[in-house]
SEKOL-580983 format. One line per 10 residues: number of its first residue (from 1); their letters; for each residue x negated, y negated, z negated of N, C-alpha, C, O. Coordinates in nm, 4 decimals, decimal comma, padded with zeros to 6 digits. Each point is the difference from the previous one (the first is absolute). Layout:
BEGIN
NUM> A> X:Y:Z:X:Y:Z:X:Y:Z:X:Y:Z; ...
# end
This chain:
BEGIN
1> MTGSLERRAR> -02,2282:-04,4598:00,0841:00,1315:00,0412:00,0474:-00,0127:00,1119:00,1023:00,0785:00,0947:-00,0035; -00,1724:-00,1025:00,0920:-00,0166:00,1012:00,1034:-00,0361:00,1348:-00,0618:00,0486:00,1037:00,0453; -00,1330:-00,1040:-00,1480:-00,0397:00,1249:-00,0656:00,1175:00,0716:-00,0642:00,0115:00,1221:00,0098; 00,0757:-00,1974:-00,0755:00,1149:00,0625:-00,0651:00,1002:00,0525:00,1030:00,0618:00,1043:-00,0214; -00,0454:-00,1760:00,1329:00,0894:00,0486:00,1053:-00,0541:00,1278:00,0636:00,0762:00,0923:00,0288; -00,2076:-00,0870:-00,0070:-00,0608:00,1210:00,0561:00,0167:00,1185:-00,0958:00,0280:00,1114:00,0443; -00,0444:-00,1338:-00,1714:00,0160:00,1057:-00,1001:00,1441:00,0512:-00,0009:00,0234:00,1208:-00,0028; 00,0731:-00,2135:00,0053:00,1413:00,0398:00,0021:00,0347:00,0755:00,1276:00,0746:00,0979:-00,0041; -00,1276:-00,1422:00,1162:00,0261:00,0688:00,1266:-00,0577:00,1415:-00,0034:00,0632:00,0946:00,0469; -00,1830:-00,0809:-00,1025:-00,0631:00,1319:-00,0117:00,0848:00,0917:-00,0899:00,0185:00,1174:00,0321
11> EVRQRRLVLT> 00,0327:-00,1695:-00,1433:00,0844:00,0775:-00,0902:00,1299:00,0442:00,0679:00,0455:00,1129:-00,0184; 00,0129:-00,2025:00,0964:00,1234:00,0330:00,0724:-00,0271:00,1107:00,1009:00,0794:00,0934:00,0117; -00,1903:-00,1021:00,0616:-00,0359:00,1040:00,0970:-00,0241:00,1340:-00,0691:00,0401:00,1042:00,0519; -00,1046:-00,1058:-00,1672:-00,0256:00,1243:-00,0728:00,1309:00,0643:-00,0469:00,0176:00,1213:00,0113; 00,0732:-00,2025:-00,0635:00,1294:00,0542:-00,0435:00,0767:00,0567:00,1181:00,0664:00,1031:-00,0114; -00,0759:-00,1707:00,1242:00,0703:00,0471:00,1203:-00,0575:00,1338:00,0470:00,0756:00,0876:00,0418; -00,2072:-00,0705:-00,0477:-00,0612:00,1274:00,0377:00,0471:00,1134:-00,0903:00,0289:00,1099:00,0473; -00,0215:-00,1367:-00,1766:00,0470:00,1020:-00,0944:00,1456:00,0346:00,0281:00,0364:00,1176:00,0027; 00,0459:-00,2176:00,0179:00,1410:00,0216:00,0284:00,0192:00,0784:00,1292:00,0841:00,0897:00,0057; -00,1604:-00,1219:00,0974:00,0071:00,0725:00,1264:-00,0361:00,1463:-00,0201:00,0668:00,0882:00,0540
21> WEYRQRELAK> -00,1717:-00,0615:-00,1311:-00,0421:00,1372:-00,0275:00,1097:00,0749:-00,0746:00,0280:00,1157:00,0314; 00,0351:-00,1806:-00,1306:00,1046:00,0663:-00,0772:00,1206:00,0336:00,0867:00,0562:00,1087:-00,0135; -00,0154:-00,1981:00,1012:00,1121:00,0290:00,0890:-00,0331:00,1153:00,0941:00,0854:00,0844:00,0271; -00,2079:-00,0804:00,0226:-00,0412:00,1078:00,0900:-00,0005:00,1336:-00,0738:00,0319:00,1029:00,0596; -00,0672:-00,1024:-00,1871:-00,0088:00,1224:-00,0784:00,1361:00,0565:-00,0407:00,0069:00,1160:-00,0408; 00,0991:-00,1918:00,0503:00,1321:00,0485:-00,0409:00,0391:00,1277:00,0718:00,0637:00,0868:-00,0597; -00,1001:-00,0733:00,1853:00,0345:00,1198:00,0752:-00,1108:00,1049:-00,0045:00,0121:00,1058:00,0618; -00,1187:-00,1343:-00,1337:-00,1103:00,0947:-00,0104:-00,0058:00,0549:-00,1419:00,1009:-00,0011:-00,0705; -00,2139:00,0477:00,0288:-00,0148:00,0687:-00,1284:00,0441:-00,0833:-00,1191:00,0606:00,0536:-00,0927; -00,0888:-00,1811:00,0927:00,0359:-00,0801:-00,1164:00,1505:-00,0025:-00,0208:00,0463:00,0009:-00,1141
31> GVWFRLRRVL> 00,0281:-00,0039:00,2182:00,1447:-00,0085:-00,0107:00,0702:00,1288:-00,0369:00,1163:-00,0029:-00,0405; -00,1839:00,1163:00,0534:00,0663:00,1271:-00,0264:00,0388:00,0138:-00,1468:00,1054:00,0560:-00,0301; -00,1860:-00,1046:-00,0603:00,0332:00,0111:-00,1423:00,1187:-00,0870:-00,0338:00,0842:00,0389:-00,0809; -00,0758:-00,1566:00,1415:00,1169:-00,0853:-00,0209:00,1254:00,0700:00,0516:00,1027:00,0018:-00,0678; -00,1110:00,0560:00,1882:00,1166:00,0666:00,0580:00,0399:00,1228:-00,0810:00,1190:00,0269:-00,0163; -00,2168:00,0481:-00,0347:00,0316:00,1171:-00,0818:00,0651:-00,0425:-00,1320:00,0979:00,0611:-00,0427; -00,1501:-00,1630:-00,0208:00,0610:-00,0496:-00,1232:00,1418:-00,0497:00,0257:00,0886:00,0177:-00,0836; -00,0674:-00,0797:00,1992:00,1328:-00,0505:00,0358:00,0990:00,1157:00,0145:00,1142:-00,0101:-00,0448; -00,1574:00,1192:00,1068:00,0852:00,1179:00,0139:00,0318:00,0579:-00,1382:00,1150:00,0335:-00,0284; -00,2159:-00,0219:-00,0564:00,0212:00,0561:-00,1336:00,0904:-00,0894:-00,0855:00,0711:00,0498:-00,0873
41> ADAQSAWAVD> -00,0731:-00,1792:00,1113:00,0845:-00,0919:-00,0762:00,1479:00,0249:00,0276:00,0842:-00,0283:-00,0852; -00,0516:00,0807:00,2025:00,1385:00,0289:00,0355:00,0442:00,1396:-00,0427:00,1167:00,0353:00,0170; -00,2081:00,0447:-00,0722:00,0295:00,1394:-00,0327:00,0473:00,0159:-00,1438:-00,0605:-00,0529:-00,0933; 00,1683:00,1258:00,0775:00,0510:00,0344:-00,1322:-00,0750:00,1216:-00,0543:-00,0303:00,0071:-00,1191; 00,0006:00,0891:00,2084:-00,0730:00,1194:-00,0414:-00,0895:00,0465:00,1145:00,0241:-00,0300:00,1169; -00,1278:00,1039:-00,1544:-00,0957:00,0535:00,0978:-00,0167:00,1488:-00,0264:-00,0027:00,0441:-00,1149; -00,0084:00,0324:00,2225:-00,0071:00,1448:-00,0112:-00,1054:00,0538:00,0956:-00,0093:-00,0437:00,1147; -00,0689:00,1376:-00,1621:-00,0947:00,0712:00,0852:00,0707:00,1245:00,0527:00,0700:00,0686:-00,0745; -00,0884:-00,0403:00,2016:00,0569:00,1219:00,0595:-00,1081:00,0706:00,0797:-00,1020:-00,0597:00,0345; 00,1249:00,1872:-00,0055:-00,0985:00,0747:00,0774:00,0206:-00,0242:00,1496:00,0938:-00,0685:00,0407
51> DADAQALLAN> -00,1828:00,1258:00,0401:00,0043:-00,0222:00,1450:00,1279:00,0543:00,0632:00,0515:-00,0589:00,0950; 00,0002:00,1704:-00,1464:00,1219:00,0584:00,0563:00,1194:-00,0944:-00,0172:00,0783:-00,0192:00,0930; -00,0649:-00,0387:-00,2110:00,1094:-00,0951:-00,0217:-00,0190:-00,1278:00,0813:00,0976:-00,0581:00,0474; -00,2213:00,0143:-00,0308:-00,0267:-00,1184:00,0831:00,0364:00,0285:00,1453:00,0566:-00,0856:00,0681; -00,0886:00,2046:-00,0213:00,0373:00,0385:00,1372:00,1520:00,0054:00,0140:00,0546:-00,0405:00,1026; 00,0132:00,0905:-00,2055:00,1467:00,0050:00,0034:00,0588:-00,1412:00,0078:00,0965:-00,0234:00,0727; -00,1541:-00,0688:-00,1466:00,0465:-00,1388:00,0079:-00,0189:-00,0563:00,1408:00,0883:-00,0666:00,0539; -00,2055:00,0946:00,0049:-00,0251:-00,0462:00,1375:00,1003:00,0611:00,0975:00,0509:-00,0686:00,0886; -00,0230:00,1975:-00,1052:00,0939:00,0690:00,0888:00,1416:-00,0547:-00,0144:00,0776:00,0030:00,0955; -00,0436:-00,0527:-00,2135:00,1334:-00,0552:-00,0232:00,0097:-00,1486:00,0318:00,1010:-00,0637:-00,0300
61> GAEPIAVGQE> -00,2055:00,0085:00,0905:00,0063:-00,1373:00,0478:-00,0571:-00,1063:-00,0918:00,0117:-00,1188:00,0298; -00,0727:00,1576:-00,1397:-00,0618:-00,1003:-00,0880:-00,1266:-00,0532:00,0662:-00,0822:00,0766:00,0503; 00,0679:-00,2074:-00,0511:-00,1166:-00,0642:00,0604:-00,1019:-00,0337:-00,1081:00,0360:-00,0606:-00,1009; -00,1626:00,0985:00,1195:-00,1017:-00,0392:-00,0983:-00,0213:-00,1515:00,0018:00,0079:-00,0638:00,1050; -00,0346:00,0086:-00,2210:-00,0277:-00,1425:-00,0124:-00,1394:-00,0256:00,0564:-00,0924:00,0768:-00,0268; 00,0764:-00,1820:00,1033:-00,1254:-00,0282:00,0700:-00,1197:-00,0169:-00,0924:-00,1115:00,0357:00,0378; 00,1314:-00,0888:-00,1571:-00,1137:-00,0273:-00,0882:-00,0730:00,1289:-00,0379:-00,1202:-00,0033:-00,0263; 00,1896:00,1152:00,0232:-00,0648:00,1267:-00,0326:-00,1029:00,0414:00,1031:-00,0994:00,0644:-00,0335; 00,1225:-00,1009:00,1593:-00,0931:00,0337:00,1070:-00,1221:-00,0907:00,0015:-00,0990:00,0296:00,0669; 00,1059:-00,1403:-00,1407:-00,1116:-00,0938:-00,0060:-00,0992:00,0356:-00,1096:-00,1107:-00,0539:-00,0041
71> LEPRKRIFWV> 00,1505:00,1451:-00,0853:-00,0880:00,0419:-00,1087:-00,0932:00,1101:00,0471:00,0251:00,0633:00,1025; -00,1310:-00,0406:-00,1755:-00,0922:00,1080:00,0326:-00,0277:00,0773:-00,1273:-00,0539:-00,0595:-00,0934; 00,0859:00,1857:00,0822:00,0646:00,0828:00,1016:00,1459:-00,0430:00,0200:00,0650:-00,0533:-00,0899; -00,0178:00,0788:00,2103:00,1351:-00,0420:00,0369:00,1037:00,0725:-00,0843:-00,0187:00,1150:-00,0401; 00,1274:-00,1845:00,0144:00,1085:00,0548:-00,0801:00,1309:-00,0152:00,0744:00,0194:-00,0936:00,0775; 00,0693:00,1870:-00,1026:00,1357:-00,0120:00,0521:00,0859:-00,0488:-00,1162:00,0177:00,0696:-00,0999; 00,0350:-00,1903:00,1153:00,0846:-00,0616:-00,1019:00,1384:-00,0192:00,0617:00,0137:-00,0588:00,1073; 00,0875:00,1086:-00,1760:00,1369:-00,0048:00,0515:00,0909:-00,0710:-00,0996:-00,0194:00,0088:-00,1213; 00,1198:-00,0798:00,1753:00,1123:-00,0479:-00,0798:00,1110:00,1021:00,0177:00,0339:00,0348:00,1131; 00,0231:00,0136:-00,2217:00,1147:00,0905:00,0094:00,1018:-00,0398:-00,1056:-00,0363:-00,0545:-00,1042
81> PSTRLENLAS> 00,1632:00,0816:00,1308:00,1013:-00,0226:-00,1034:-00,0144:00,1056:-00,1105:-00,0500:00,1095:00,0257; 00,0924:-00,1409:-00,1450:-00,0162:00,0926:-00,1122:00,0752:00,1311:00,0228:-00,0419:00,1040:-00,0507; 00,1521:-00,1069:00,1260:00,0744:00,1231:00,0280:-00,0808:00,0952:00,0871:00,0102:00,1218:-00,0149; -00,0887:-00,1754:00,1037:-00,0823:00,0829:00,0889:-00,1214:00,0568:-00,0730:-00,0550:00,1025:00,0403; 00,0146:-00,1679:-00,1454:-00,1146:00,0440:-00,0787:00,0265:00,1347:-00,0662:-00,0927:00,0783:-00,0209; 00,2182:-00,0512:-00,0121:00,0355:00,1256:-00,0671:-00,0295:00,1224:00,0852:-00,0160:00,1098:-00,0533; 00,0084:-00,1271:00,1864:-00,0267:00,1118:00,0910:-00,1483:00,0344:00,0103:-00,0354:00,0992:00,0637; -00,0506:-00,1778:-00,1240:-00,1443:00,0222:00,0091:-00,0465:00,0818:-00,1202:-00,0153:-00,0521:-00,1104; -00,0067:00,1804:00,1341:-00,0311:00,0931:-00,1098:-00,1348:-00,0284:-00,0653:-00,0166:00,0248:-00,1194; -00,0788:-00,0758:00,1944:-00,1355:-00,0184:-00,0526:-00,0213:-00,1353:-00,0686:-00,1123:-00,0321:-00,0389
91> RRELSVRLSS> 00,2170:-00,0461:00,0241:-00,0154:-00,1362:-00,0528:-00,0567:00,0009:-00,1419:00,0339:00,0839:-00,0835; -00,1210:-00,1807:00,0607:-00,0615:-00,0206:-00,1316:-00,0050:-00,1499:-00,0224:-00,0567:-00,0735:00,0809; 00,1152:00,0282:-00,1894:00,0121:-00,1446:-00,0231:-00,1343:-00,0616:-00,0398:-00,0772:00,0575:-00,0768; 00,0527:-00,1756:00,1315:-00,1194:-00,0787:-00,0309:00,0444:-00,1345:-00,0554:00,1136:-00,0424:00,0217; -00,2021:-00,0235:-00,0922:00,0323:-00,1356:-00,0435:-00,0179:-00,0947:00,1189:-00,0891:00,0174:00,0832; 00,1757:-00,1169:-00,0781:-00,0019:-00,0946:00,1117:-00,1007:-00,1099:-00,0306:00,0361:-00,1073:-00,0484; -00,1610:00,1349:00,0767:-00,1082:-00,0969:-00,0190:-00,1205:00,0499:00,0778:-00,0097:00,1185:00,0321; -00,0808:-00,2084:-00,0024:-00,1229:00,0390:00,0679:-00,0855:00,0781:-00,0997:-00,0606:-00,0581:-00,0901; 00,0564:00,1879:00,1068:-00,0768:00,0862:-00,0888:-00,0767:00,1009:00,0845:00,0288:00,0176:00,1184; -00,1253:00,0476:-00,1791:-00,0772:00,1000:00,0733:00,0893:00,1156:00,0424:-00,0189:00,0570:00,1074
101> ELLATPNLVL> 00,1159:-00,0223:-00,1907:00,0920:00,1089:00,0337:00,0838:-00,0356:00,1222:00,0147:00,0817:00,0909; 00,0395:-00,2014:-00,0880:00,0816:-00,0422:00,1138:-00,0848:-00,0115:00,1265:00,0437:00,0410:00,1076; -00,1634:-00,0957:-00,1193:-00,0857:-00,0168:00,1178:-00,0547:00,1324:00,0509:-00,0372:00,0095:00,1169; 00,0313:00,0931:-00,2012:-00,0499:00,1306:00,0425:00,1088:00,0848:00,0659:-00,0294:00,1046:00,0578; 00,1530:-00,1486:-00,0663:00,1123:00,0759:00,0548:00,0089:-00,0195:00,1509:00,0153:-00,1131:00,0461; -00,0245:00,2212:00,0324:00,0078:-00,0166:00,1460:00,1413:-00,0274:00,0517:00,0162:-00,0621:00,1050; 00,0861:00,1078:-00,1779:00,1395:-00,0188:00,0405:00,0755:-00,0622:-00,1156:00,0146:00,0605:-00,1062; 00,0330:-00,1812:00,1276:00,0647:-00,0763:-00,1064:00,1412:-00,0357:00,0440:00,0212:-00,0505:00,1102; 00,0745:00,0774:-00,1975:00,1406:-00,0323:00,0264:00,0423:-00,1049:-00,1013:-00,0188:00,0168:-00,1204; 00,0762:-00,1254:00,1710:00,0429:-00,1100:-00,0854:00,1518:-00,0169:00,0083:00,0605:00,0190:00,1055
111> VRYGG> -00,0016:-00,0545:-00,2174:00,1421:-00,0314:-00,0063:00,0132:-00,1468:-00,0357:-00,0560:-00,0463:-00,0994; 00,1310:-00,0269:00,1817:00,0200:-00,1429:-00,0257:00,0949:-00,0211:-00,1182:00,0799:00,0872:-00,0343; -00,0911:-00,2041:-00,0260:00,0964:-00,0371:-00,1026:00,1399:00,0006:00,0622:00,0210:-00,0533:00,1090; 00,0712:00,1127:-00,1779:00,1384:00,0073:00,0495:00,0191:00,1054:00,1068:00,1084:00,0108:00,0574; -00,2128:00,0680:-00,0291:00,0089:00,1004:00,1068:00,0117:00,1342:-00,0586:00,0088:00,0987:00,0731
# end
């Protein structure tokens, strides 16, 4: 009986260590992919823009999404309404999924569903 209790206690401690590590990682590198996927899940469309249009968005009060700053190389990711997207001359549509094209884009503009 003592051997089986010790084994179960050891298993519980091991699971707890893994769980503790996973919770700690949520705000670090492991969590960034979850947060990026979560942002993309809310996007109806994704657009690549050049630095000039990204600067214009910043000047007009658009706030970059924090997850873009957690990636390397850093990206500026913005939520904008579809009406505001028409003013961005350099826009180029991307598919809304984790792809090499989307990850290589330094300035990303997203439109929410219904936006």
